N, C-alpha and C positions, 0 to 999 in steps of 0.2 A: 657130665661135662661134653659141651657142645662146640666146638672151637674149629677153626680153621677150614670151613666150608664153605663150597660155591654153590650157591643154592640159584635156578633162574626159570623162570616161566610155568611157576605153578598157580595153585590157588593161594597156600599158606609157606611160608618159609620153614618157619618153626612154629610149630601148635602144641603147647603144653597145657594139661589139665590135671590138678591135683598132684602136682609132683614138686617135691621138695627135699634137700637144695638142688637148685641148679646153678651152674656155670655156663653161662652163653656167651661166647668171646672170639672174636677176631672172625666173624663169618661176613663173608659178602652175599648180599642177597638182592637178586634184581628181579624187576618185572613181574611181581606176583599180582593176581585180579583181586586178592583181600588184603591182608596183613603180610608184613613181614615176619614179626615175631609176635606170637600172642601167649599171653599166659593166665590162664584162669585158675583160680584158686590154688596158688603157688606161695610160698612162703621162704625166706631168709635165701634169697636168690639174687644173683647178678647177670646184669646183660651190659658188655662192655667191651669196647674196639670193635663194634660191627660196623660195616658200611652198608646200607640199607637204600635202596635206589630203586623209584618209579614203582610205589606199590599204590594199589588202585583204591585202597582205604586207607588204613593205618601203617605206619612204619612199624611202631611198638606200641602194643596194647596189654594193658593189666586190668585185669577185673576179678573183684574178691580175693585180691592178694595182700600180702603184708610183708615188710622188711625186705623189700625189693631196692638195690642199688641200681640204678641205670646213669651208665656214665662212658664220656669218651668215645660216642657214636658218632656218626656220621651220617645224617639223614636227608635224602633228597629228594624234589620232584613226586612227591605223594599228596595225598587229599589231606592227611594229620601226620605230625610228627609223631609226638608221644601222646597217648590217650590212654587215662586210667578213670575208672569208676567202681565205688565202694573198695577204695584201696586205703591201707594205713601204712604211716612208717615208711614212707618213699623217700629215697634219697635220689635225686636228678640232678646230676653235674657234669660241666665240662663237656657237655655235648654240641655238635655243631648241626644247625637244622636251616636249609633253605629251599627257597622254591617250593612253598606247600600252598596250595588252593583253599585249604582253611585255615583252621588253628594249628599253630607249630606245636603246642602245647596245650592241652585238655585234661583238666583235673575235675571230676565232678563225684560229689560224696567222697573224698578223699581225708583223710585225717593225718595230723602229726607228721607233717612231711616236709622237707624243704627244696627249693629250687635254686640252684648257684652255678654262677660261672659259665652259664651256658653262652653262646652266640646262636641269634636266630635273625634271620632277614629274609625278605622278600615274601611275607605271606600276605594272601589275599584278605584275610580278615585277622583274627587276633595272634599275637607272638605267644602270649600266655593267657589262658584264659580260666580262671578260677572260679566254680561254681558249686555253693552249699558245703562249704568247707570250715573246718576247725582246726587251728591250730598250724597254721602255714607259713613258713619263712621264705622270702623271695629277693635274694642278694647275690650281687655283684653281676648280673647278667648285662650283657648287650645285647640292645634289641633295636633292630634297624630296618626301615622302609617296610611297613606293615600297615592295617589299618589301626588299629590299638596295640600299645606295648604290651601293658599288663590290665586286664579287665576282669572283675571280680564283682560277682554276686552272690547275696545271701552268704557271706564267709566272714569267719570272726572267730579267735582274734588272727589279725594278719600284721607280719613285719615286715614292709617291702622297703628294703636299703641298700645305698651304692650301686644301683641301677645304672647305665647309660642307656638313654633312649634318645631315639634320634629319627627325623622325617616320616612321622605317622599321618595319614590322611585322616584320621578322626583325632583321638586321646592319647596322650603318653601315658597316663592312669587313672582308669574310671573304675571307682567305687560304688555300687550301689547297694544299700541295706546291709550295711558294713558296721560292725560296732567294737571297741577295745583295740583299736589298731592303731598302726604307727607307719607315716611315710617319710624316709630321712634320708639325708645325705645324697640323693639321685640327683644325676644331671639329665635335664631334659630339653632337648633342642627343637626348634624346627618342625612342630607340628601346626597342622592345618586347623585343629581345634583348641583344646584344653591342654595343657602340662599335665593337669591333677583336675580331676571331675570328680565329686561327690553327691550323691543322691542320697535321700533317706538313710543317713547316716548318723551316728552318734558316738561320742568319745573316741574321736579321730585324731591323732596329732600329726602335722604337718610341719616338719621342721628342716634346717640346715639342707635345704634342696638349692640348686642352682638351674631354673627355668629363664630360658632365651628365646628369641625368635618363633614365639608362638603367637596365636590369637588373643587366647587367655592365659594368663598364669595361673592361677587357681579359681576353680568356677565351683559354688556349692550351692544346692538348692534343697529346703527341708532339713534341714541338720541341726544336731543340739550337741551343746559342750565339744566342740572343734576348737582345737588350740594351733593357729598357723602363726609360728615364731622362727625367726634367724633364717629366713630364706632370701635367695639374691634373686630378684625378677627384672628383667632388662627387655627392651627392643620388643615389645609386646603390641601386636595390632589394635587391640581395643583396650580391656583391663586387667589390671595387675592382679589383684584379689579381690573377688564378687563373692558377697556371703547374701544369697536370697534366702529369705524364710528362715534365718538362722536365731538360734536363742542360746543363751548363755554360754558364748563363746567369746574368745579373744584373738586380737592382730598384734603380736607384741615382736618389735626387733627387727622387723624386716626392711631390705633395702629394695627400693623399686625406684627405677626410671626410663624414662623414654616409654610412655605408654601413651598410645595415640588418643585413648580416653580417658579412664581415672586409673589414679594408681590404685587407690581402696575404692570399692563401691558396696555399699548396704544398703537391703531393700526389703521392706517389709521383716523387720528384724527387731530384736529386744533382747537387753540385758548383754549388751557387746560392750567390751573393752577393746579401746586402739589406741595403743601407746608406744612409744620410744622405737618408733618407724621413721625413716629416713626416705622422704621422697620426692624426686627432682624430676624436672624437664617433663611433665606430662601434661594433659589436657586441665584436669582437676588434681589435687593431693587428695582428699578426699571427700565423695559425693554420696550423699544421704537421703533416701526418700522413704517416707513412711515407716519411721520406728523410731521405739522409744526407749528409754533409759540406757543412754548412750553413755559410756565415760571416754571422751578424747583428749588425751593427756600426753605432753613431753613430745610429740611429734616434731619433727624437723622436714619443712616445708619450701621449697623454692623452685623458682621457675615455671610456675603454671602458668599456661597458655591463658586459663581462664581466673578459676578460683584456687584458693588453698584449701578452704573447707567449704561446702556448701551443703547446708541441711533445709529439705523441702518436707513440710509437716512431720516434723519431729516434736518428741515431747519429752520433758521429764529427763532431761539430758544435761552434761556439762561439757564446756570446752575449755581447757585450763591447760598452762604451761607450756604452751605450743609456740615453736619459733617459725614464723612464716615470713617469708621475704621475696620477692622481685616477682609479686602475682600481675598478671595483665591487667585484671580485674579487681576483686575484692580478696583480701585477706581472709575474711571470714564474712560468709553471706548466708543469712537466715531469711524464710520466706515462706509461703504458702501455708500460713496457720502454724507455723513451729510455735510452740509454747512451752512456759516453763523450762528453759534453758538458760545457762549460768553459763557467761564467758568470761574469765578471769585469767589474770596472771599471765598473759599472753604477749609474747614481743612480736609486734608486725611493722616490717618495713617494705619501702619502696612499691606501693602497690597504689592503684585508685582511689580506693576505699580501704581504710582500715577494718571496721566493723560497719557490716552494713545488713538493715535489716527491711524486708516489707509485710505487713500484714501479720504482724505477730502479735503475741500476747506474753504477759508474764517474763519479761526478757530482765535479765541482770549483767550489765556489763561493766566489771570492776577490776582496779588496779592492771590495767593492760597498758603496755609501753607500745606508743604508736609513733612512728617518725617517716619522714619524705613520701607524704602522701600526697598523690598529685590531685585529687579531689577533696575527699570528706574524711576526717578521721573515725568518726561514729555517725552512723545516720540511721534513725529509727526512723522510717516513715509508717503511716497507719499503725502505729504500736498503741498498745493498750496495757496499764498496770505494770509498766518496765520500771526500770530504774538505770541510771549511769552513775557510777559511785567509784571515786578515788584514783 
């Protein structure tokens, strides 16, 4: 047991190698040129209730260790807060970390661990960095005023839930090369870039998050089998949900309002379902470019300052059962060589055009209800092999 000590002005405060079990608690450690507490090859130990201030390198570091609990520590004014490498079964909870010049928490090659209930603020880089991990839970943390809230690269599976993230200079949550993971129940506000960002990832579920006052709500690139459902997104400087180069994915049951660009944007994507969303007060409700095999159904879109749904160079797709009202231009607009698109059973009210198309082929417009249109109900210009039925 190491407790209730005051350690000042040394290289390391507490250094342990091949020791187990250890109980390191309620120490005051200040002005170390290296680490406040460093454990090498330790097991079944705890680090709790310590105050560590102004260490030149790491406040707490864990290497090749397992079954370590790090809780209720206060870590201030260092380069890193908690750093682990090649560690297993860590519990990191209820720590307060502030004014860090690099990452507040940095976990590399760490497995079967949990990060919960921590308060992290004022980090120059990442509040929580997760690199090459397996089976990690990140929940109920408060992350404020850093570059990234949660940053992950090559980590799977991850469960990121019920975190409060605010005022990031980059992204609230960014996942790269991640699979079989979930992002759920988080509140992310006032990020200068994306609230949630996915790159090169697959089988990720993003649900029940509240995202407000960010540049993008959810942005993804090169993803497969992503499910975006039941999120509430508002006051977005650019786009609410952006799936670029997405395959076999779905956007379902989201509420999106007040986007300066599109509520939902798809580009270079295929086999994507967009249904049961409520999209209000954006420039476009749904805007799609160069995508195929889309199913757009049962969405409620209103007050778009341009079009409710716009498809450019889209093919082999359907637009069915949507309710679109009070759009400044077209309720539905197809253009730029879109082909083999079915527009069926939609209710379109209070727009300049109901269904409008230019330079399209094999369009079927059937069984739609269109009313209170200031220009044309159905306008097919430069259309070929198309039909207007019922």
